[in-house]
C-alpha positions in Angstrom: 7.1 -42.9 45.7 7.2 -46.1 47.8 9.9 -48.6 47.4 7.3 -51.2 46.6 6.3 -49.3 43.5 9.8 -48.6 42.5 11.4 -52.0 42.6 10.7 -55.7 42.5 13.5 -56.8 44.7 11.4 -59.3 46.7 10.6 -61.5 43.7 9.7 -64.4 45.9 6.8 -62.3 47.2 5.5 -61.4 43.8 2.1 -63.0 43.2 1.9 -65.8 40.6 -0.9 -64.0 38.8 -1.6 -60.4 38.1 -2.6 -57.7 35.6 -0.5 -55.3 33.7 -1.4 -52.2 31.7 0.5 -49.6 29.7 0.5 -46.0 30.8 2.5 -43.8 28.4 2.1 -40.1 29.2 2.2 -37.5 26.5 1.2 -33.8 27.0 -1.9 -35.3 28.6 -2.3 -37.3 31.8 -2.9 -40.8 30.3 -2.2 -42.5 33.7 -5.7 -41.5 34.8 -7.2 -44.1 32.4 -4.9 -46.8 33.9 -5.9 -45.6 37.4 -9.6 -46.0 36.7 -9.0 -49.4 35.3 -7.0 -50.5 38.3 -9.7 -49.1 40.7 -12.3 -51.1 38.8 -10.3 -54.3 39.0 -9.7 -53.9 42.7 -13.4 -53.3 43.4 -14.0 -56.7 41.9 -11.0 -58.3 43.7 -9.2 -56.2 46.4 -6.4 -58.8 46.5 -5.7 -58.4 42.8 -2.1 -57.5 41.9 -1.8 -54.8 39.3 1.3 -53.5 37.6 1.5 -50.2 35.7 4.2 -50.1 33.0 5.4 -46.6 32.2 7.9 -45.0 29.8 11.6 -45.3 30.6 12.7 -42.7 33.0 9.1 -41.6 33.9 8.4 -43.4 37.2 8.9 -40.1 39.1 6.3 -38.4 36.9 3.4 -40.6 38.0 1.3 -38.5 40.4 1.3 -39.8 43.9 -2.5 -39.9 44.3 -2.6 -42.7 41.7 -0.2 -45.0 43.6 -2.6 -46.7 45.9 -4.3 -48.5 43.0 -1.1 -50.1 41.8 1.0 -52.8 43.4 4.0 -52.2 41.2 5.2 -49.7 38.6 7.8 -50.8 36.1 9.5 -48.9 33.2 9.4 -50.2 29.7 12.6 -52.4 29.5 13.5 -51.2 26.0 12.2 -47.6 26.1 9.2 -46.2 24.2 9.4 -47.6 20.7 6.5 -45.3 19.7 8.2 -42.0 20.6 8.3 -41.0 16.9 4.8 -42.1 15.8 2.9 -41.6 19.1 1.0 -44.8 18.7 1.8 -46.2 22.2 0.2 -49.6 21.4 3.4 -50.2 19.5 4.9 -51.0 22.9 2.7 -54.0 23.5 5.5 -56.5 22.7 7.4 -55.3 25.7 4.7 -56.4 28.1 6.0 -60.0 28.0 9.5 -58.8 29.2 8.2 -56.4 31.8 5.6 -58.4 33.7 6.6 -59.6 37.1 4.1 -62.4 37.1 4.2 -66.0 35.8 0.6 -65.7 34.6 -0.5 -62.3 33.3 -3.6 -60.7 31.9 -2.7 -57.6 29.9 -5.6 -55.1 29.8 -5.8 -52.0 27.6 -5.9 -48.8 29.6 -9.3 -47.8 28.1 -11.1 -50.7 29.9 -13.2 -51.0 33.0 -14.2 -54.1 35.1 -17.7 -54.0 36.5 -18.9 -56.9 38.8 -16.5 -59.3 37.2 -16.1 -62.8 38.6 -12.3 -62.7 38.7 -11.8 -66.5 39.3 -14.0 -67.3 36.3 -12.1 -64.8 34.2 -8.8 -66.4 35.0 -10.2 -69.9 34.6 -11.6 -69.0 31.2 -8.5 -67.2 29.9 -6.3 -70.1 30.9 -8.6 -72.7 29.5 -7.3 -72.7 26.0 -3.7 -73.8 25.5 -2.7 -72.4 28.8 0.0 -70.4 27.0 -1.6 -67.3 25.5 -5.3 -66.4 24.8 -7.4 -63.5 23.7 -11.2 -63.1 23.5 -12.8 -64.4 20.3 -16.1 -62.6 20.9 -17.5 -59.4 22.3 -20.9 -57.8 22.8 -22.2 -54.4 21.9 -23.8 -52.1 24.6 -27.2 -53.7 23.6 -25.9 -57.1 24.7 -25.9 -58.4 21.1 -22.8 -59.8 19.6 -20.5 -57.0 18.3 -20.9 -56.8 14.5 -17.7 -57.9 12.7 -18.5 -56.3 9.4 -16.6 -53.0 9.9 -14.8 -53.8 13.2 -12.9 -56.5 11.2 -13.0 -55.0 7.8 -9.4 -55.9 6.8 -9.5 -59.3 8.6 -12.6 -60.2 6.6 -11.0 -59.0 3.3 -7.8 -60.8 3.8 -9.0 -63.9 5.7 -7.2 -63.1 8.9 -8.1 -64.2 12.4 -10.8 -62.0 14.1 -9.9 -61.7 17.8 -9.7 -58.9 20.3 -6.4 -57.9 21.9 -7.5 -55.5 24.6 -7.3 -58.5 26.9 -4.4 -60.9 26.6 -3.6 -63.8 28.9 -0.2 -65.3 28.8 2.1 -67.6 30.8 5.7 -66.3 30.9 7.2 -69.7 30.8 5.4 -70.6 27.6 7.4 -70.8 24.4 4.2 -70.2 22.5 3.6 -66.9 24.3 7.2 -66.0 23.9 7.0 -66.7 20.1 3.9 -64.4 19.9 5.5 -61.5 21.6 8.8 -62.0 19.8 6.9 -61.7 16.5 5.0 -58.7 17.9 8.3 -56.7 18.2 9.0 -56.3 14.5 5.4 -56.2 13.5 4.5 -53.4 15.8 7.6 -51.4 15.2 7.5 -51.7 11.4 3.7 -51.6 11.0 3.8 -49.6 7.8 6.0 -52.2 6.1 3.7 -54.9 7.4 0.7 -53.2 5.9 2.4 -53.0 2.6 3.2 -56.7 2.7 0.0 -58.1 4.1 -2.5 -55.7 2.4 -1.5 -55.3 -1.3 -4.6 -53.5 -2.2 -6.7 -51.5 0.3 -4.8 -50.9 3.5 -5.4 -49.0 6.8 -4.1 -45.4 6.9 -2.9 -45.5 10.5 -1.6 -47.8 13.3 -4.3 -50.3 14.4 -3.2 -52.5 17.3 -6.0 -54.9 17.2 -5.6 -55.5 13.5 -1.8 -56.0 13.9 -2.6 -58.5 16.7 -4.5 -60.6 14.2 -1.7 -60.3 11.8 0.8 -61.5 14.4 -1.5 -64.5 15.3 -1.6 -65.3 11.6 2.1 -65.1 11.2 2.8 -67.5 14.1 0.1 -69.8 12.9 -1.9 -70.0 16.2 -5.3 -69.0 14.8 -7.1 -72.1 16.0 -5.6 -72.2 19.5 -5.5 -68.6 20.8 -9.2 -67.6 21.0 -11.5 -68.1 24.1 -15.2 -67.4 24.6 -16.0 -64.7 27.2 -19.7 -64.2 28.1 -19.1 -60.7 29.6 -16.7 -59.0 27.2 -18.0 -55.7 25.7 -16.5 -53.8 22.8 -18.0 -50.3 22.7 -16.0 -49.2 19.6 -18.3 -47.1 17.3 -17.8 -49.8 14.6 -19.2 -52.6 16.8 -22.8 -51.3 17.2 -24.2 -51.8 13.7 -25.8 -48.4 13.9 -24.7 -47.3 10.4 -24.8 -49.3 7.1 -22.0 -47.2 5.6 -18.7 -47.2 7.4 -18.0 -43.6 6.2 -21.0 -42.4 8.3 -19.7 -43.9 11.5 -18.3 -41.2 13.9 -14.9 -41.7 15.4 -16.3 -41.5 19.0 -19.4 -43.5 20.0 -20.0 -40.9 22.6 -20.9 -38.5 19.8 -23.9 -40.6 18.7 -25.1 -42.3 21.9 -26.3 -40.9 25.3 -24.7 -42.5 28.3 -24.5 -42.4 32.1 -22.5 -44.0 34.9 -24.4 -44.5 38.1 -23.0 -44.1 41.6 -22.7 -47.9 41.8 -20.5 -47.9 38.7 -23.1 -49.4 36.3 -23.1 -48.0 32.8 -26.2 -47.1 30.9 -26.1 -46.4 27.2 -29.4 -45.2 25.7 -31.9 -47.7 27.1 -29.4 -50.5 27.9 -27.7 -51.1 31.2 -24.3 -52.9 31.6 -24.2 -54.0 35.2 -21.5 -56.6 34.8 -18.6 -57.2 32.4 -15.2 -56.2 31.0 -16.0 -53.0 29.2 -13.5 -51.9 26.5 -14.9 -48.4 26.0 -12.2 -47.4 23.5 -13.2 -43.7 23.6 -11.2 -41.5 25.9 -13.9 -38.9 26.0 -16.1 -41.4 28.0 -13.8 -41.3 31.0 -14.7 -37.9 32.5 -13.4 -36.8 35.9 -16.8 -37.7 37.3 -16.5 -41.3 36.1 -13.0 -41.6 37.6 -14.4 -40.3 40.9 -17.2 -43.0 40.8 -14.6 -45.8 40.6 -12.3 -44.2 43.2 -15.2 -43.8 45.6 -16.5 -47.4 45.0 -13.0 -48.7 45.7 -12.7 -46.8 48.9 -16.0 -48.2 50.1 -15.1 -51.7 49.0 -11.9 -51.6 51.0 -13.7 -50.2 54.1 -16.1 -53.1 54.0 -13.3 -55.7 54.3 
């Protein structure tokens, strides 16, 4: 592993802006999702700086053929707080303390960038308070607004904010951002107690990072400031498509109910709809086959050769 990936000794050379993502390995190779994400970002912007955050003591276990897509690799500063539950989104609060950048966009590992105008993305995400922002809207694969009925079932029932936290912009020097991530620490680590407190009647049965993100925003009272409008943000979660009137009929994985292809040029076709540009939160790990990873690896290689 290169010294560049192991350390951040030359802090004065660290870019002001960059992306971070969490790659917590279990018995499976979860870094491959982060790798595909990193390739997709660098296809859009070869100069982008991307940091992979891994479990404490696990830097040496990241396979070497992934390294070229990342500029830095950093360990979780406080260790894996999800080691008992296995819900690795519980570590989201540590991103604030781990990032090497002054301005950061955190991206969920199960996300892909396709023909994204990177400058517009940064301008938009920083256009709110300039402290911390998340998308307040998303589209389904058919380019219609994602339906909030089931995607935000508990938020609707308990009058909570309805935002997406697969993409989080924050400025490290901001006290507002620090406050949000400081609150995220106890909320994420004690999510069962939070559920019992916030949802006195019907409550979720398992850890839901996006729901807890909305709880955090409610707790710190920044509901009206944190959301920004993105015109190219897609949420492919099976609950976002409006295909079933009864939530009990919705399959866990959207890939079980929809046909899909990824072209050699990294465009995504789902049924008769093509997504040729956007930030795609696919949220279904079965989507990212080895063939799809190869598409983004190949496109990045070609992009770098064209420079």
